[in-house]
N, C-alpha and C positions, 0 to 999 in steps of 0.2 A: 445028260438032260435029267431034270427032276420031274417026274410025273405029278401033276397037281390033281389029287383025287377028291378034294373037298366039294367039287361041283359035279361029281359023277351023275350022269343021267339028267343033267340040267343044262339049260341054255346059258352060254356066257358070250357076251359081245366084246370084241377086241377092235379098237380103233387105233390105227397107225401101225404100219407094217415094216418098220425099219428092223434093225437087228433084234431089239428087245421084243417088238411086237410079234415077229415071226417065231421067236423062241417061246413067247407066251402061248401062241396059238398051238404050237407042236406039244407043249407040256400039258395044256388043258385037254387036248385031243388024247394024248397018251393016258391021262387020268380018267378018261370016259366021259368027258363033257361034250355037248354039242356046241361047236364053235361057230359063231357068226362074226366073221372078220371083214374088215374093210380098210382101205386107204384111198385117199382122193387121188393118188398117183397111179396110173395104169401100170407102170413098171414095177411098182411094189406089189400090186395085185398079182401080177404075172409071176413074181418071185415066190409068192405064197402058193401058187398053183403048182410050182415045181416041187413044193413040199407035199403035195397031195391034198391040199385044202383049197376048196373053192371059195372065193370072195363072195359075200352076200351084201347087196346094196342095203344101206340102212333104211331106205324107204320101205323095205320088206320085213324089218325086224319086228317081232311081236313083243313089244315092250312089257306087256303084262306077264309074260312068261320068262323074261330074262332075269337071271339072278344077280348079275353084276356086269358093269362095263369096265373092262380093263383098258385104260387110256395110256397112250404113249406120253411120257413126260413133256415132250416138246409141244403138245397140243394144248392150247389154252382152254380152261374150263370155267374161269371166272373173268380175269383181265387179259388183255384190254377188251377183247370181245370173245365170248365163249363160242367154241365150235358148235354148230347147230345140233350135232349128235349129242354133245354134253348137255345142252339145253334140253333136249328131248328126254335124256336119262333123268335129269333132275324133276322134270314134270311128271315122270312116271314113278318117282321115288325109287329109282334103281341105284344102288351104291356104285360110286365111281372110285376105282382103286387102280393101283399100279402093280407091275410084276413083282416088286419087292414085297408087297403085301401078300401075294400068293406064296412066295418063299417062306414067310413066317407060318402060313397055314400048312404048308407041305412038310416042313422040318421043325415041328415044335419042340423036339427034345434038344436040338443043338443050342449052343450059346451064340449070341449075336452081339457084335461090336459095330456101332455106327459112328461115322466121323463126318462132320460137316464144317462149313465155314466158307467165307467168301474166297479165301485164297489158302493154299497149302494143304487142302484136304487130299489131293491125289498123292502127293509126296508121303504124307502121314499115313495114309491107308496102305500104300505099298511098303512103307518101312515097318509098320506093324505086322503086316503079312510076312515079311522077311524075317523079322525077329522070331515070330512064333513058329515058322517053319524050321528055322535053325535050331529052335528049342525042342523040336520033335513033336510039336502039336499037330493034330489033324486040322488043317486050316484051308479055307477057300476064300479068295479075294475077288471082289467084283463090285457090282453096282454102277455108279456113274463112271467108274474107272474100268475100262476094258470090257470084260466078259459079261454079257447079260446074266442076271442072277439065276435064272432057270436053266442055264446051260452049265452051271457049276455042278460038281459032284454032290450027291446027297450025303448029308452028315447026320449022325445020331448024337447021343448024349456026350460023347467024348470029342465032338467036333466044334470048331468055332468058325462062323462066317464073319469076315471083316469086310464091311460095306461102306464105300464112299457114297454119301447121300447129298444129292443136290437139293435145293429148295423146291424144285418142281417135283422131285420123287417124294419128298417128305409130305407134301400136300396130298399124295395119293397113297399114303400108307397108314390108315387109321388103326390098323391092328398091330403096328410095330411095337415091339417090347424089347428094347435094347438093354442087354445086361450091363453093357458099358457104352455110354454115349459121350461123344466128345464134340465140343464147339470150339473151333480155333479162334475165329474172329468174325466180325460183321462190319462191312463197309457197303455203301450203296451199290447195288448191282441188280440187274433184272427188274428194275422198278416198274416197268410197263406191265410185267406179268403178274405183279403182286399188288398193284394199286398204289405204290408208293413204298417208302422205307419201312413204315411200321408193318405193312403187310409182309414184306420180305423178312423182316425180323421175326414175326409170328411164325412164318413157315419154318425158319431155322430152329425155333424153339420147340417145335413138334418132336424133335428128336429125343426130348426128355419125357414126352408123355408115355404113360403106361409102364414106366420103368418098375421092376420088382423092388420089393422092400430092401433086398440086399444089393441092389443095383449100384453102379458107380457113375457119377457125372464128372467129366473132366473138361475144364473150361480155361481157355487162354485169358490172361488178364492184361495183355499188352495193348489193348484198346479199351476206351472207356465204356463202350456199350456192353462188351462181354464181361468186364469187371463188375458192372452194375448187375448183370444177369446172375453172376455167382453170388453176389450179396443177397439178391432177391431169393435165390434158392436156399441159402443159408437160413434166411428169416422165415421161409415157408414151413419149416418144422418137418420136412419129409425125412424118412429114415435112411434114405440112400446116402452113401459116402460121397463126399465132394473133394475133388482134387483140383487145386489151382496149378497152372503151368505158365511158365514165362521164359522168354529168351533174353530178358533184360534185368529182371529183379529177382531177389531171393523170395521164395515162398515157404511157408511153414508146414503146409500140408499139401504135398504134391510133388512136382519136379520142376527144376529150373536149370538154365544154362547161361550163367554170368561169366563174361570174359572167356567164353569158349568151353568152360568146365561144366559138363552135365552132371547134375547132382539129384540123387533120389532122396526126397524128403517125405515120402509117403508113410514112413514109420517114425518112431520117436527119435531115432538117431540118423541124421543125414549121412549119405553115403556117396562118395565120388564114383561115377560111372566111367567116364572117359573124357579126354580132351577132344572136343569137336573140331578144333583147328587142324587136326590131323586127318580129317575125313573130307576128301575133296568133293564128294558128292553132295555135301550139306553145307554150302557156303552162306554166310550172312546170319544176321540176328533172327530173320524169319524162320530160317531152317533150324536155328537153335531152339525156337519155340516148337517147331514140328518135331524135333528130336525129343524134347521134354514131354510133349504130348504122347509120343509113342512109348516113351519110358514109363509114364504114368499108366497108360492102358496096359502095357505088358505086366506091370507090377499088380494091377488090379485083377489079372487072371493068373497070377501066381508064378510068373517067370522070374527066376533068380537074377539079381543084378549082374552077375558075371556073364550070364547068357545075353542080357540086353546089350551090354558093352560090346560083346562079340558080334551081335547082329548089326548094331550101328556101324561098327568099324568095317564090315564087309558089305554094306549097302551099296548096290551098284548104280543107284540113281534111276530116274525116269527119263525117256525121251521128251524133248521139247520143254523141259523144266530146268533151266540153267544147266543144260547138257553140254559138257565140254566136247567140242567137235574136233579141234586140231590146235596145235602149237606150230606156228609158222614164223621163223626167224624171230622167236622170242615173244611173239604176240599170240594171245589166246583168242580163239573164236568160240563163242558160246551161243547156243541155241535155246532161247527162252520164248519160243513161239507161243507157249500156253499163256503167257501174260497178256490177256485180252482186255485188261482194264488198267487204269493209271496206278491203282494201289498195288497190283501185282508187279508192274514195271518198276515202281518205286523200290520195291523189295529187291529187285535185281540190281538197280543202280546203287543201292546202299552197300552192295556186297563187293564192289570193286572201286579202286581209287582213280583209275585213268581209263575212261570209257569212250569209245567211238560208237555211238548209239544209233541203231537203225529202228525207227518207230513209224507207226502209221498203219492205216488200213481203213476199216469202217468203224468210225468212233461211236462209243456209247455215250449215253447222257452223262452230263456232269463235267466239271472243270478238271484241269490238270494239276491242281494245287497240291495233291498228294506227292507230286514229284519234286516240289519246290526244294525241300531240305537236301536233296541229293543231286541237284543240277550242278553243284560245284565239282562233282565227279566227272562230268561230261566235258570232254575236250571239243567234240563236234557232234551234232546230230544230223542224220541223213533221213529225210522224211519221204514216206512213200504213201501211195494210195489216196483214197478220198479225203482222209483227214489231213493230208500234208498242209494245205493252206491254212486250215484252222489251227493246227499245232504250231505252225510258224508264227502266226499272228499272236497266240497266247504265250508262246515262249519269248517272243519279242527279241530284245537284245541281251537277254540274260546269258544265252549261250550261242555260239555260231551254228547256224543251220544251213542246210542245202536241201532244196526241193529236188529229190532224186527221181521221183516218179514211180520206180519199180525196184524190186529187190535186187536184181542183177547189177543195176547202176549204182544202187546204194552200196552194196558190198564192195564193188570194185573201188569206189571212191573212198570208203572207209579204210580198205586195205592199203591203198596207196598213201593216204595221209598218215596212217599209223606207222608205216614203214618209214616215211620221210621224217616223222617227228622223233622216232626212236626212243620213246619214253619207256622206262623199265616197268615191266608188269602191265602193259597195256592190254585192254580187252576190246575186241570188236564184238558187240553185243546186239543180237536181235532180241528186242524185248518190246513188242509193238504197242502195248497199251491200248489195243484195238482188236476188234474182231477181224477175221480174215476174208470175209465173204465178198469184198469188192474185187479181189484179184485171185483168190484161192478158194478151193472147195471147203477147207477146214483149216484149223490151226496146225494139224498134223501135216497137211499138204504144204503149207507154208514152211514149216520147220524142215520137212524133207527137202524142199527146194533149197533152203539156205544150206543144209548139210551138203548137198550135191555141189553146189557152187563153191563152198569152202574147200572140198576135196579137189575140185579142179584147180583152185589156187594152189593147194598144197602140191599137186602134181607138177605144176609149172614152176614151183619155187626152186 
């Protein structure tokens, strides 16, 4: 735990008592602050009491004496409708921040790497952390990925925090000062929380605010919006270094991975790093861009190319992100439960030539057109959850579909058809293009269920 001492002897409000909220309350108390914490759920308040901190109803909060409101990222403060406590904070001119902002205040001497994007940020964050750890750096990895940031170890001037940053978190981090900031891509997502695509885009761009003069901005150019952002930053005249990254095309200043060959072009002379086709945990062109981004970030903090290549070659992968689960009678079973929107699922479909695809759940706004270029890879789709009828209607007769209802039925049908067809290198792929909340508590819960079902098939084979 990292004690936050910047609010010693002052009142700080904390709204939302999930993992990060409880972590925040503990860190503030350890640093000497008077914590006024609340969650609308009684179970969350009871969990806080187990930490020795009593919840205080916001109706009793003395707004004129409160130094800051630390808001859980999942609680809206602007769109679609702000939480009443956020509205009260704004009326009292109390700053609204998040736990990442407190980390910047608590560990000002450490270096900070921030990574954002609609898709790929978890993989890239974990990969950067793996490379830096293998290179012997003092590194802590967290943020939107895994561990709440105030539960990480405190770092000094020789340490590096590698943080996955969601759009929600970036809106709550006004004091962020990322030494290296990376933006992978932007496609429509969470539009209700940001008032539309422009609001979502503006939230992502906050990762580049307050960068030091010697900072580095790393930007993917494989979609038009981020390519345009790179051009805008070049024309802004800021002194920071700019690295372009791509999984599809050669770049002159940055890193790229064309035809599987990862190349470092951050210096005058390009240097081959390694062949990504030999790295099973990074399949597809989207992971090529993730690897190129990780390479550029690592070069920005001085990691030698040979250590980057070694780190990428030993990267173990993340659960629920194109996670290989089993190989049964020559058929691969892949858990990509983290693909909660069509763009993420499209990246998975692009990675395999013969797919028995399990999709569906609770659909997000927007059409499925991002999937269109890769539907030729799908031999049959098995649709589950609330979105199944809509997906079947949108897919039409472009691919064969079955309304399977739930995950067990879908997996069993996909398994049987894949074995009957006997196509070489076939993949049974869970890549839902939907949120999980109609049938599962989280995408992790959905992926765990898929993994367990696959292992049962494996045991029966």
